N, C-alpha and C positions, 0 to 999 in steps of 0.2 A: 503494500498499500503505499503509494508515493505522494498522497494528495496532502498538499502543505508542507512536504519535506523536505525539500532543500533548505530547510527552514531554522530560523530563530526569532522567534518573536519578543517584540520588545516593547510594543504598544499595548499589550492586552494578556489578561489571563487572569486568574483565580484568588479568591478567597473566601474564607467559610464565614466568618464573624467579624464583625468590623471593630468592636472595641478591643479584643484581644489583640489585634493585628495592628492596631492604629500606631504604635510606636515606630513602624517600618516607615511613616511617612516624614518622620523625623530623622532618620538615618543619613548619614552623609554618603555622596554615592561610593561603592567600593571601586576606584578604577581599574582594580585588578580584574574585575568580573563585569561593571556594569559600561555601556556606551556611552562616553562623555564628549564626542568628538560629532561635530555636526558634519553631514555629508549631503549630497544631492539625491534626490529621489526623482525619477523621469520616467515617463511613458506616454502611452496615448489612450484616448477614448474614442470609441465607435458606437456609431448606431448598430443595435443589434438586427436590424433587418435588412438592411443596405448595405452595410458593411462599410460605409461612407465615415471618414471621421466627423466629430461632433465638435465644433467650435463653441467656447463661451463657458463650457462645463466648470464650475468650482470645484476642486480638488483639495481636499484637506487630509493630513497626516496627523494620526491620533499621536498624542505626544502629553505626557505629564497626567494622562487620565481624561483627556478631554479633546473634543473638536475646537480648535481656536476659529475665531471668526476673522482675525487678519494675523499679519505676521510671516515668517519663514516658513511655516508649514502650511501655507494656503498657497495656491495656485490656481491659474485660469488656463483651459486649453486652447491651443491656437488653431489656426485654418487647417492644419494638417492634425487636430486633435491632440498635438502636445502639452504636456504641462510640466512644471519643473518646480517642483518644492523641496523642502529639508526635512530631515530628522537625524537624531543621534545614532550613529551607525557602528561605531566602535571607538579607537583610540589611535592617534598618530603620534609619534616621536622620531626625531631627526638625531643625526650624528653626523658630523663635517670630519670627512679625512683631509689631514694636511697634506698640503702637494710635496711629493718627493723631494728631499732636501738638495740633491744636485741639481735638479730641475728648477727647483726654485733659485737656485745661487745662480745658475746660467741665465735663468730669464732675466733677474735683477742686473746681472752685468750687460747684458744685451740690451736691455732696456724694453723688453717685452712683456706687457703688461696679461695677465692672465696666464702665465707659464705655467703655474703650479695647476690650473685648470686642463690644460691640453695634456698634461701627464697622465691624466688618468680618471677612473671615478670620484668624482669630488664628495659626495655624500651619500649617506643610506639612511633612507625613510623605512621606520618599523611600523609599519600599517596593521591595525587587528580589526578585522571586518567581523563585526560580532553580528549583523543583521541580514537576514535574508529573505524577509518577508514583513509587511509592512500593514497594519490596519490603516483603512484611509474610507472617505466618504466622497463619494461623486455625484455631483447634483446638478440638474439644469432644468428649466422650466419647461415643460412638455415631455419630461422623462421622468420614469420611475428611479427614484433615487438609489443608488448602489452604497451598502455599507458594510464593510465586512474586510476579509484579508485578501492581499493581492502578493502573490509571489514573485520573487527577482528573477529576471529573464537572463540577465546577463550583470555581473560585478563589473564597474569598470575601476579596477584600483588605483590605477594612475592618476586618477582626478578623483578618488575616495566618491564613489557616488554608485548607485543600482538603477540598472535599466529595468523595468517592473512589466509583468505580463499586460496582455492588454486587458481593458474594461470594456464591456458592450452594455450600453444603455437601451432598455426596452421603452417604448412610447408610452406615454402615460395611462393609455386607454388599453394595453396590452395585457392579457391575462398572464403574462411572465414575468418574472422578475428579472432585474438587472444581473449581471455577472461578472466574477472576474474569470479570465480564461487561462489554461495552461498550453502553449503550444499552438494557440490559433493564430492566424494571420491572415490579412486581407490579402496580401501578396504570396504568390507562388509561381514557380518556374515549372511551367507543364510538361514541356517538350522541346528537345532539340533533335533536330534531324540535318544531315548533311548530305547533299546528291552531288555528284554520286558518293556512295560512301566507300566506294573501292575505286582509288584514284591510279593512274598512271603519273609518273614523274613529270612536273610541272603544270599539271593539269589544274583548270580552275573549277572553286567548288562554292556550291551557294547553301550559306548556312541559314537556316531557320530556327527562330527559338518562338516558342508560345508561352505568354503569361498572362497569369489570372491578375487583373489589377483594377483598382479604382479607375476614374477617369484619367487619362494621361495628359497633364499639363503641360503644354509648350511656352518654353521662355525664351528671351534673348540673350544667347550666351555673347559676352563680349570680352576681349582680352586683346594684348598686344597693340597693335595699330588701330584697332576698331575701337579700342578707348579713347584717342584721340581724333579720330575722322567719324565717328559713328559706324553704325552697320553691325555686323557681327553675324551668328546664324544662329536659327530656331535650334532647340534640341529639349526632348523630354524631361521631365523632373523623376522619369526612373531610367537608370541606366545600366545595359546589359552589355556585360562583357564575355569574352570568351578566351579561352586558354588552352594549350597542348606544350608539354616540355619538350616533344621534339619535332614537331610538325610545322611549327610557326614559331618565328624566333621570339617573340614579344604578343603578350595580351593585346587584342583588338576589341574596339566599340563596336556593337551592332546597331544599325539605324532603326529608327521608328516607321514601322511599315502600315500602320492601320490599326484601329481598333472597332471589334465589334462587341457591344454591351461589355462584360467584363473580361473578354478575351482580347489581348493585344499581341502583335505581332513585331517583332525585329529581326531582321536580315542583313546579311553581308555577304558579300562574293571576294573569296579569296584564292589565293594561288600557293602551293606546297613550297614552301624556301628551304633552298640548298638541298643538295645529296640527291642520289637518283636511285638508290637501292631500296629494296623492299622495308618497309616501315609499319608498324601498328602502333598506334597510341589512342588515348582518351580525349576526346574533345570536350572540356568542362565550359558550360555554358553557366554565368551566375549573375546574381543581383551585386551590382556594385555600388550604386548610387539608389535611395528609395526613401521617400519622406514616411514610410507608414511600415508598419510590424509585417515581418515574412514569416509566414507558418513555418511550424517546425518540419523538417524533411524539405521545405519549398526554397531554399535559397539558391541550389544548384541542381542541376542535370547534367548527364553524361550521354556521350554516345561515341562508339566507334569507328574511328575513321583508319583506313588503311592504303598503304601505296604498293603496288606490284609493280614487276617488270617481266614476267612470262607467266607462262600459261599453270605452272605447278603452284606459283604462288598466288595467282587468283583463286584456282581451285581450293588451296587452305584459307583463303580471306573469305570464301564464302560461306564456309563451315562455320571458321570463327565468328563472322558476323550474325548467322543464324542462331548460333549457340548465345551469343551475348544478347540478345533480342529476346531468345526465349528465358533467359534465365531472368531479365528484367521484367519480363510477364510474370514471373513466378512459376514458370513451367519447368522446374527444376529436372525431372526425370528426363523429359525429352533434350534439357539442355545437356546432360550428360551423355546422353547417345550420340549426338552432334559432336561433343568434344572427345568422345572414344574414336570416332570416324577421323578427326583433324589429328589426333595422336598418332594414327596410325600410319600419317604421312611424313616423306622424310622432308619436308617443311617443316613440321612441328618445333615449336621453341619451348624454352624453359618455361615460359609464361602460360603456354597452350598446355604443358602437363599439370602445373601450379593449378590453372582455372578447373582442370578435370579433377583433379583432387580434392579442391575445396568443394566444389559440387558435388562431390561423392559423399564427403564427409555430411554433408547436410541430407543427403536420402540415406544417411547410416550405413553405405555401401562402403565399411571400413578397408576391408581387402585391397579393392581397387584404388582408395584413397592411397594407402599407404606406397604401391607399387606406382603410381603416378607421381606422388609428392617426392618419392626417391627419384624417380626422372629428373623431375623440375630442379632438386638440389644438384644433381651431376651434372646439370646441363647449365646452371646458372653462371652468370660472370662472377668471377673472384669477388668483387665488392658485395654482390647481392648473395653468396653462396649461405652465409651463416644464417639470414633472415629466411631463405628457402629451407636450411636445415630445422628452424623452430617449427614451421609448419609442419614437416615431416615428421618431427618428434612427436607432435600432437596426435598426429594422425596414429603412430606408433602405439601412444597410450591409449588410444580409443580402442585398437585392437588387442590389447592386452599384451605388448611386445616391450615391457619397459626393458629388458635387458640389453635389447636392440637400441634403444635409446643411449644406455652407457656403453655400447661398445664402439657406437657410430659418431655420439653427439660430444661425449665427453673428451676424448683426443682430439677434437678440433678446438675446443675451447681451450685444451691444456696447452697446444701451441701457441696461443697468443700471450704475451706478457702480462702479469697480474695487474700492474698499474693501468694497463690498456684495457682491461676487459669492460668496465663499465662504459667506455666509450664504443669498442667495437662488438660486443658481445650481445644481442637482442635480449630484453628483459624476458621475454616469452621464451626464449631457449633456456634462458637460466631456468625458469618457473617449471619446464618442461623436464629439465633433469633432475630438479629436487623433487618432483612427482614420481619419476622414474625411480629414484632411492626408496622414496615412501613404499612405491607399489612393490619393491623387489626386499623390503625388509630391511634395510640399510640404513637407519634412523641417524647413526652419529654423522654419516655423509650428508643426509638431506638437512639435518640440522646446520653442518657447514656452508652448504649452498644458502640456506635462509640467513646467515649470519653475513655472508658474503654480499647478499642483495641489499645490503643496507647501504652499500656505496653508489648504489643505481638511483641517478635521478628517479623522484617521484614511484620508486617502486613500492612504498608504503602504500600507496593509492592504486597499484596496479591491479585490475581484478584477477587477472591470471596469478599473480603471486599471493594475493589473497585467499585465492583458493588451494594454492598449492599450500600455504601455511596452516590452513585449517585442516587440512587431509593430513598434514604430518602431525598436528598436536593431538588430532583423534586417534588416529594410529598410534601413537607412543601412549596413550592413557589405556588403550584397547589391550596393547602388548603387554602393559601393567597387570591389568587384571586377570589378563590369560595366563600369565607366568604364576600370579601368587592371588588364586580366587579368594582365599579367605583374608587378604589384607584390607581391611575396613578403609586405610588411608588411601590405598589406591583406587578403591570405588569412589569415594570422596572427591579425587581428583578427575576422576572420570566425570562425576555430576557438574563439578564447578565447569569443566572444560565445555560442557553442554548447555550449561546456564550463559557462558561467554557468547555462544553461537545462538542463543536464544530459541535451542530445541528444549522446551520446558517440560514437557510431559516424561520425556527420556531422563532428562536430569531428575525428576522427582523419582523415578525405579532406582536409578544408581544411587541415590543418597538415601532412600531408605533401605538399600541392602547394606550400604555402609553402616547406618546406625542398626542394624540387625546384629553385624558382627561385633559392634562395640556402640553401644549407646551412651558412652559417657562423653562424646564430643561436642560442645555447645556450639562449635563453628560450623559443623555438619548440620547441626539443628537450625544454626541462621540461614545458612544456605538453601535448605528445606523450605524452611518457611517461605522465604522472597520467591523461590520459583513457583511456590503453591499460589502466591499472588496473582501469578500471571496467567491460571487455570480458573476457569469459571466454576462456581460451585463449590469453593474450598475455603469460602471467608469464615465461617465459625472455627474450623482448624486453624486458620491464620491468626482469627483473634486469641484464641486459647495461648498460643506459642509465642505470641508476639514480643512479650517482655524478656523473653528469655534470647528470641533472635536479636532485639537489641542491644542486649549486654553482650551478646559475643561478635556481634559487628563493632560495637564501640572497642572492643579489647583488641580487634584485628587491626584496628584503625592506627594503634601505639599513642593514644591520647593520655595515657597515664604519665604521672611523674619520672622525668629521667629517660622517657621513651622518644625514638624518633618517630614522627608521623609517616604515616603510608606515603608513598607518591602512588599508590595503584588507583585510577579514577573511578574503575567500577565499584572498589570497596566503598569511595567515598558516596558514591551513588546510590548504593544498595543501602547505606546507614541512612542518608538523607530521605529515600523514600520510604524505609520502614519506618523513621519518624515523623513523617506527614501521615500516615495511615494511623499512627498511634495519636496524632492531634485529632484526626477525625472521629477516631473512637472516643476519645476524651469530649471531643465535643457534643456529639451523640448523647453523651451520659450526663452532661452539663456540668462538667468537670472543669473548674476556673484555669487548672495548669494548661488547658490546651494552647493559650497563646504562648506560654514559655515553649512547650513542645515545639510549637511550629518555628518560632524563633531559632531553635537550636537545628530543625530540619533545613532552615533555610540558609544558616551557617555552613553546616556540612554539605549541602549542594555547590555553594560557592565556592567552597575550599575544594571541591572535587573539581570544577570547572578551569581551576587553575592548574590541574594535572591533566587536562584533558585537551590541550591543545596541539594544534600541529602547524608548521608552517612551510612557505614555499617561496623563491626568489623571482622576482620580475625584474629584467632589465630595462630602464628607459634612456634612451641614447637623446642627446642634444647635439646636431650638428655631426660634423665628423670625428672629432677626437674625445669629446667628454661624455659622460654617462655618470648614472647613479643605480644604485640598487635600491628595490621596495622588498622589505621583507613582509610578506602578509602572512597572517596567522587567521585561523579559525580553529574549529572543534573536530577532533579526529573520531569523536563518537558519535552515532546517531543520539544516543541518551543523553550526550551532553548538550544537543541542541534541544531538546526537550526539559531538561533542567535550567537550561538559559531561561526559556520560555516561561518555566513556572516561577523561577525569581521575579522575574518580570511583573508576571500576573498579580504577585502580591502585593508589588509596588503600586501596580495600577490599580487593584481593589482599596488599598488603604488610602487612595485619593478621591476613589469613584467608587462606593460599593455598590452601587446600580449598575454598573458595566456588564451588560448582557455580554458583549464581545469577549470580555476580560473569561469570564465562565464558559464561553463557548472554546475560545482557545486553550484553556487547560483542559476541557475534556477532549478536546483533540489530541493534546499531548500523553494523556493518559490512556488512551485507546493506541496511540503509537508505542507506549511503553507496556501495551498488554496487559493492562490494570482495569478490566471491566467495570469493577463496583465502583471504583475513584472515577472513573470516566463518567460512569452513569450518574452519580452524585452531583458533578459538577454541570452535565448537561441538565438535569433537573432545575437547578437555580437558574441556566440562561434562558431556559423556556418559561419559567415562573415569569421573568423579567420580559422577554419576547416570543410570544406563543408561536407567531406565524415566521418565524426565522427559517429560512428552508435550509440553510447550511448547517443547522441542528439537527435539522431531520435527517440529512446525510449523516453525522457522525451517529446520530441513533440507529441508525440501521446498521452501520460498522460494528457497533457495541452488540447489537442484537445479534449478528453473527459471530462475533467472538466469543459469545456467550454458549452459542450453539443453537440460538432460535430462528431458524432458517425463514420461515414464516414470516415473523413479525420483521426482519431483514429485508426480504422481498417486496412485503408491503411497503415499508419507509422507502426503500429505492423508488417503487413505482411513483410514491407522492412528489419523490424530488424530482424525476424526470416532469412529472405532468405540470410542475410549477417552474421548472427550470430546464426544459429541453436541451439547452447550451452547456449544462454543467460538464465540466472537464470530465468527470469518472463515474458518474452514476450509470450510465449506458452500459460503461465498459463492464462495470461490476455487474449488473445485470445480465449481460451477457455471457459473464463467465459462469452465473449462478444456472443460469437456463440450460447452457451447454454439460454441466454437470448431471443436471436433471436427464439430460437426452432429449430435450426440446430444442434441436437444432434451428427451427423454423424461428422461434422466439429469440433465439440467441443472434440469427442473423438480422434479425428486425432492427434489434438494439445496435449490433454494429453497423447498421445501414445509417441509422439515426446520429450516431456519432461521427459517421464519414461524412455524412452529409454536412456538417458542420465544422470539422477538424480536417477533413481529408482523408485520404487513403492510406498515408504512410503515417498517420498521428496514431501511436502507441503508447499506453501508460502502463507501467506496472502497479500491481494496487496494492 
């Protein structure tokens, strides 16, 4: 479930009692956790029916528990529907590097100003981007007001700003509500064609690109002498550009060729530049300039262009083109058949074998994939061989041939100097080697690969690396319990590993086995209680063991006198959530200690966030010689996003106890954390304040599904799409539920309704 998840909310969230938590309002900001620096919040607003930009809409960002009437949190949309507001997004600090000593002296002797700056990076900016979703209100006469959460579409770290997802306003007389969308866009590249697609050397080709777009406006472009003498040329406000790595020397612009309703055509006539040999390459047509939002998957379309010189090359080119078009149309099996015929020809290339192997993997024909990708690796140029080997290694793993990965891939990596490996060896190949060691039961070597990968840039966020490390961790604890089935500690480690992976039901089984072998461990009881909080129907068991779990959690954190506090984010998170649950339990019982317990929960969650950060570098260049680095940090755990949102909500409700949006966001975050009873409580408070809030109905449906109440979930989702047919997730979730029931006609109807708004390529995980 991804809804609202690239996320961290700072504008809204929850509280349960006003008076016990009123002290929050008086707290000074914790700069290590709370966003204190203002940054830009920009985006666009559109008419939901026409898709055209809405001019003159008032946009207000929710800050300090209120929607202000004026100030930097208020903006107004332009003729292209764009607004520009501000919100507290995080924190920025700077450090300046002194110029290298010799360069400074030489510069001074030569009388050169700024010599130190020319010598290299002059400064480092440390940027902490906490916020990735913002609560806002969008209103305009004649439209139904939108009030809710809008996701960040793209963080703009160099200027400390967020580009938000579009907001669609429905007309005042519409039966549907206004909505924020995720991935929607009024612009989309629909198709790119080249005639002829198979060319001879120096032959001219006609390129045509079809684009879905609002009315294209023509404006007078004036530059150079035109500024002095007038004139210039008309050009559209949407610029389409095409590029190819080998067929044309540089990107070129296509010319506006007319519009019929929302279908716009662009064309260009070009001649292959340089060389006379056989060539194949992708031509990419993309939106280079545009005043509108581009639909997800709609920025770029590609087509295959080939140059041939002989009849044999022409035959291979026709098969290659047929396979490419079949694959683009989703006809994977026929595409594989064409590629098989192609690879039987003498003119087949490494790329042809790679395409055949990748398509074969998609249809689960792993033996064919292995053979094809082996050929691709053998035929690949030296500079591309390791990347080809990565694809081959993954196919070997699919086919259960881990030992072959080790015998063929490891020697290739060993030939490369250790210091050069992060630069030269693909991350995917290292992950495949690590997974092969796991499959072979060689955990020591697998751990060595995992340790080495820390040197690869961004390996911590690479999905294949994460998959390898998860597999290694599970394999290690499984091996422990297999070798010592009577060891309570081994079963406890197994359970804790499954907790970290979110496999709650399995974790409960392993932890209970540990307690059956040795019931004296308070830490295991703590973990069992925490795991049970994620499983519906366990509230009574959790309530009876909550105090023991809290005592064990506090002990593990090392908070006693003379102890070293833990640096484990998940340990702090667990303790903070358990305290939160205790505060609610106390509140329900009328215990005045509820406020103090929630204060403690807040402090623990905040401490955890300090342990849950990750960072990355962005290089920003000025001119030819000087640059600076921007160190950007965010949260390394999805649970940290939720914890941040919960803390922000506590602050919000201390200022505005009637904030239904605050309660809604907390309900959502507890849904993300798989705490259905806490989510249901917060959602109930939200609906007391705003009974007709459609987004709350969506979260309510998710809560029902987490609790195993399928009918309530279906009913809630149907209510959502009736009120908001443009909801970015409800139709997809309904389609999934119908498919599980075997009602493929209903599932297809929901997918079609979603595609009608978002396009065929818009897919979201739930």
